[in-house]
C-alpha positions, 0 to 999 in steps of 0.5 A: 622563565623558559621552563615556565613557558614550556610548562604552559605550552605543555598544559595547553596541548594537553588541554586541546587533546582532552577537549578533542577526545571529549568531542570525539567521544560525543561524536561517537555516542551520536555516530557522527562523522567528521563532516557532521553526517549522522549514521545510525547504529540500527537503522531498521530498529529506529522509530520511523522504521517501526512505523513502516512495519506498522504500515505493513500490518495496516495494509494486511488488516485492511485487506483481511477485513475486505476479503474475509466476507468474500469467502464467508458469504459463501458459507453463510448462504444456503446452496441451491439445487443446482449447486450441492457445494460451494467452492472457496477459491481466490479472487472470484467466488464461484457458485453454481454457474455464475461467477462474481468478482469480490471487488465489484459484485459483477456477476458473469453470465451463466451457462458458460459456453465452450469455445474450443471443443477440442479442450476439456474443462480442466478443474483442479484442486477446488476446496469444497465446503459442504456445511449448510448455510444459515441465510437464503440470500439471492445472488443480488443480495450477496452482491450488495453485501460485497460491493457495499464495502467499496462504495464506503471505501471510495467515499472515504478517500478525500475526507480521510486525506483532510482529516489526516492533514488536520489531526494527524494520521495516527489518530485517524487510522487509530480511531477508524481501525478501532471502529472497523474492528468493532464492526467485524466482531459484530458482523455475526450479530448483524447478519442474524438480526437484519440484512440491512444492518449487515450491508450498512456495517459493510459500507461503514467498514469500507468507509473506516478502512478507506482512511488507511492509504491516505493517512499512511501516505501522510505519515510517510511524508512526515517520517521517511527520509527521501531515500526511504519513501518507496520502501515505506510505501512498498511495505504497506502495499506488500501487506495488502497483498499478504492480507489478500492471501491470508484472508482467503486462506484462513477464511476458507479453513475457518469456514470448514473447521471453525466454531459458530457454524464456521463462518462466525469464527472468521469475524471473531478471530480476525476482529481480535487480531485487529484489536491487537493491531490497534493497541500496537498502533496507538503505542508505536505510531506518532503523527510526526517525529516531534510528537514521539516521546521515545525518539532517540537523540541520534534519530532526532539529529538524523531527521533534523539534518535530512528531513523537514518535519513539523509539529502540528500544533493547530489545524493545518489549512489545506491549500486546495487551490494550489493542489487542484491547479498544479499540473504534475499532480494531475499527471500522477492521477492519470497514471493512477487511473491507468493502473487501476484500469489494468488492475481491475482488468487483471482481476476480472478479465484474465481469470474469466478469459482463462475459464471461458476461452481456455476452459481452465478454471484458474481460481479453482486451484489454490496455488494458481490463484495465489501466484499473481499475488505472490509475483506482485508482492515480489515486484513491490519489494523489488521496486521499492528497494531498488528505487530507494537505492537509485535515489541515494546512490545515483545522480538521477533525479527522482523524476527520472527514476519514477519515469523509468519504473512506471514506463517499464511497468506499463510497457510490460503490462501492455505486452503480457495482457495482449498475449493471452488473446492469441493463445489457444486452450492448449496453452493454458500454462502460458496464459497463467504465466502472462497473468503473473508477469502482468502483476509483476510489471504492475507492481514495478509501476506501482511501487517505483512509479506513481504511488510515491508521487504524493509524498515526492511532490507535496509531503506536507499534504500527501494525505490529501493528494493521495486521497483525491487520486485514490478516489478517481482511481476507484472509478475504473473498478466500477465501470471496467466489469460492465465494459467487459460484459458488453464486449464479451457477450459471445465469449469468443477469442476475438471479443476478448482480444478487443478487451486486451487491446483496450487495456494495453492502450490504456497502459501505453497511454499512461506511460506516454503521458507520464513520460512526457509530463511528470515532474516529481520535484517537491513544491514549495507550498507542499514542503514541510518546514523544519520544526525548531524543536528538532533543530540541533546545533551543527556539531562541526560548528560546535567543535570549532567554537570549543577549539577556538576557546581552548586555543585562546585559553592556551595562548593566555596560559602561554603568555 
């Protein structure tokens, strides 16, 4: 009898050991620890990170389609008697004695005066294009071609947010970018047919490309873990700056050495790259994890435990009243507007100041024209990575982290945007350094500060929230060049100091308001509820349940 009981106990122990080994194997297969936490074998190979990489490519394509016309229009236009060649350079396209900002179409005054006769005009390394243009376009016509894109872009923001919320960011971006690629490929035909067709195409292209940022914010809200959101958005903004650099550099080369009279090849090649992007986008990206057919069991468990995700089986009604009456959202809007004021000032004011007062045409040098974008790219990735690290490793709240980065960035902008106003033409290099530091600090504020606010506060409606924000933030891009032109009529150092003081005051105002009133905690009506399709049983509960059953069976065997 005792031998029989001993045998029963032995079999019971063996049964428990076998069951424990089986459960341990299951946990190893899904990379779960004893606390039920899911870890991934390859985080950066996961489906959500593939979305982040596609966001980088999306940002690159949007700015590639934006900037290519800024260079192409120089190649397309016939040169006048006062300009035997065109200069292909950075953000500002110089033609004769006039300068035009490619973002706004603002044309500076001609016959730039010399403020300090002790300094010689320093014009280095400009890339010269000498082919004959096909079109006899006036400066006003060129400004319509360039600025039309931005009117379409501004008009797209709020509708894009609503469409992405209702139908999913994948569909909105996929359709819009597909249409934008078609327009890009047809631009040579439109230009040779009618100037009105060309301007209409540019407006429509801005409309289609304008869907990108609101839609991607919605995708980040649906996919990214809370400690990944800054990096996801940073990759998209990084791609935009990369697209800026790639657009100017490749367009300049193709203008000089491409086929179809040079400029035509710009749109054909960029359009084909865009088609490849659209194909990859439709295959790789899905609007929510519950829609993804290739989502691994491992990543599904991780998302179900860390992220609230939903499957939109029907149109999601946007709570417009709650969005428009929630004060912290307006604080994010104010911060965004203050940043774009600074952004457009950096694009228009400092380069013009360096040229007009310091007598150094910074945009004529390829290296110097790239440096501000390069430092911005560095700042974007630095802030994105460190913000997510603090979010996951420190005890600081997300609101505190955002405030630290935004206030630091805006104070840095205020300091380095004022400094050039006190420099002479003998200190040109310091002015360029200030330009680079301004974009570096701005990137810190953008990537680590206000940009992720829409995803932090209302991930379910991030597309709509950011769409409204981006619409309001487009206004400074229209009015800031006008204000600069009015203040700096005589192009003196004293006038430019006023411009810089205004910009610094705007940045400090944004820092103070955000520091006092920002709140980035998620609101109940903006959160995303867990989709039952992604819910998985708690592995610890399952383990305890199985062990109890085995223990009961063992006791029965012992008896």
